[in-house]
N, C-alpha and C positions, 0 to 999 in steps of 0.2 A: 495526628495528622501533620507531617513534616512538608513544606513549601518552600523552596526555592526563594529568596529576596536578592542576593546580589551572590554572584559567582564569577570567578577570576576566569571562566573557562566559556567559551560561546556555544550556545545550545543550537542543534541544527534547524534550518528553518524546515517547514512544513511543505512537502511535496505540493506544486502546484497542478491541478487536472486542467487540461483543456478541451475544446470541443475538437473533433478530427475534420482535417483540413476538406475530405472530402464533404460533399452534399448529397442529398438523398433524391432519389430518381423515382420519381411516379409513372414513369415510361414502363409498361408490361411487354413483355417480350410477346410472340405469337402466341405462346401455350397458354397466353394469362395469365403470367405470375411474374412477381418482381424482376430485377436482373439480378445478377451476381452480386454488382456494385451496391446498390442498393441494400441489400440483405446485410452486407456487411458493413456500410455506413451505419445502418440500423443497429445491429448489434454493437458498434464501435461506443455509439451514442448512450445505449443501455448502461453497457460496463462504466464510460465515464460518469455517467451518474450515480451509479452504484460508488464510484471511488469517492465522488464531492459528499455523497451521506456518511461515508464510513470517516472521512476529514474533520467535516464540519463542528463535532461535538469535541474535538481537540483544540479547537480554536479556543472555543472560551473557558479559557484555564481561569483557575481561582486568582484572585487577584490579593497580593498582599495588604494586611489590615492595617494602614498606614493609618495613624490617629489613634489608634486606640492604645491605652495605657501600657507600658510593659511592667508585668509582675515578677521578672525573673532574666536575668541574663547568666548564661553559662558558656562553657566550651568544652567540645569534644575534640580531642587530638590525641595522638601517641606523644612518646617522648617523656612523659611525665608531664606537659603543660599545664599550670594551673591559671585561671582566671585571673586570680589575686595579683598576679604576676605585671597586668596589662591594666592596673588602672588610670592611670594618665593616656593611656592610648584608647581604650574604649569611651567616646563622649558621649554615646547615647546613654541617658540615666534612667535607672530603675525609678518607677513611678512615672515618670513624664509620656507624652504620647510618643508613639514609634513614629520617627522620622526619618526620610530616606536620606537626607544629607546627612543628618548622623550617623547612620549605620555604614553610610560609603565613607565618611571620614573616619569609623573606627576601623574600618576593612584597610584603609590606606593606612595609617597610625601602625596597626598591627604587621602588615606586610613589611612595613620600613625598619621593623625591629630585626629582620634578616633571618628571624627564627621558624618562617615558614616557607616550604616548597609551593603548598596548595593553601587555598583560603576560600572560606564562603560563610555567607550568612543564612541561614533559616530560621524558620518560627515555630510555634507551637501553641496551637489554639488553647486558652485557658478559660473560667467560666468568667472570671471577671478581667480579663484581657489577653495578654499575648506573651508568650516567654519566647526571648531571641537569645538563640543557638548558635555561637561561633565554631564553625567546623573545618577544625587546618589539619594539615600532614606534617609534621614536624621535620625541621631541616637538622640532620645530626652531624656534629662534628668527631673530628678524628679524635680515637683515642689511642691505643695501645695498637702497633701494629706487628704482628707474627708471621713468620714464614715455615711450614714443616714440610718435610719432605725433600729436604736439599740434596744433592747428590753430593757423596762422599769426598769427590777430587774436583776441583777447576773451579768451582764456585759459592760460597758459604751463604748461610741463611742470612747472616749479617750483611752481606753484600747486596744479596736479594731484598732484603729489607730497605734497604738505601736506595737500591733502584727503583722502588714503588713510586718514590718520591713524594708521600704522602706524609704530610707533617703535622705534628700535634695541634690539634685545635682547629683543622682547615675544617670547611663545610665540606660534606663528603657528597657524593651523587653515584648514581649507578654510571654515568658516565666516567666520572673519574676511575671507579675501581674496572673497569673496562680498558682503560688506559695503562692502569697502572699493571693489570695481567699482562697486556703487548709487552710492555717495556721488560717484564720479567721473562717473558718468552724468547724476547730478543738478547737479552745477557745469557740465558742460557744457551741459544743458538750459536753465539760468539764463543761459547765456552765448549760446543761439540756436540750438544746434546738437542739434535734435529728435529728429533720426535716430542721433544719435551710438551707437557699439556699443564695448566695453569686455573686453579679454580679458585674463589674466592667467594668470602664469608662475611657478612656485615653482624656484627653481634651487639645489639641496640640494647643500649643500658639506663638508667634511669639520667634525668637533667640532660636530654638532647646528646648523650655521649655516647660513639660506637667504637667497639674496637673492630680489628680487621683480623681475617685470618686467611692465609694463600695457604692453599696446598697443592703442592709439586709433586707431578709424575714426571722424572728426567727422561725415563726412558734408557734405551744403551749409549755409551758413551760412542762417539765417532774414534774409529782409530786408524792410523794411516797403515796402508797396506803396501805402498811401493812411490817411488817417483820416476818421472820420466823427466827429460830436458829437451827441449827441441833446438833446433837451430844448432849452431856451432858454437858449442861452449869451450873448446880449445884445452878444455879440463875433462878428463873422466868423470861420468855421472857420479862415480862411487864415492868420489874425491867432494863433489860439492856435496852431495846430501852429506858426507859427513861433517865438511865445513855447516853449513845449515842447521847441524842436528837433528835431521829429519830419520828417524829410524824406524823400521817396520813394524809395527805394534805401539808405537808410541799415540799418546793422545793427543787427537788433533783437535787444536783451538785457532781462533784467529790469530790470537798472540803470538804463537808458537810460529804460525806461517809467516808473520810481519818480520819476527825475530829473525828466521832462516833467512829470509830474501834480503835483510839488513846485511848480515854477517856476508852472503853471498857478493853482494855489493861491496862493500871493505873488502873482501878479498881480491875482486878484480881491481880495486881502486889503490892497491900496492904496488 
């Protein structure tokens, strides 16, 4: 039987039931029956009593066995974490009475190592005492970052890997992966892949290391179909398009547009 001792998450409070604000009416109508309001109030009262009876057993939860001797201390976690790595951090000793202050101090010390993103302490009843079990969710750290499916033109796998901004050894979370995917999609968008989709996978290894694989589905590249100039350019549109280097069918990227605008600006400045 496992019962939580201390946990890093808050548990929801039990629902509170209260009596109906209405009061029972003892007045009868002309037909000699209770009024509709009295019947509803009585029904509400019965329902509330049933709710209270169903809640009461949950209030008397079993208390942790403080003071009983600790016969075993273990850890359950992913990432290959071993209890032997934390001899100094765990101050609750085997063979000593289970002490709430020692358990709390042990959790604080374990959390301070930065190797956990979730941590709690539970116990298991044994014949001669209790077994203390620390249950933790490991923090994983970035290993190798790879990109597959990068488009053949415009942006390389190396450029996308760099754009992820995931550095070797940094703590890795789902939020980090989501932010990295958005950065990759932004780079693809700037390079004319407006329908690109990026997915990510965290490949968990031993010793809390995780490789990251991004898979790119770039979609079709944007192509320039034509150029229109508004206002009074004083120069034929075909000439300006040639100055900018904008040719129909060319791969349309943010960099190509910016270079073309700079060339037109320099053309007028001469």
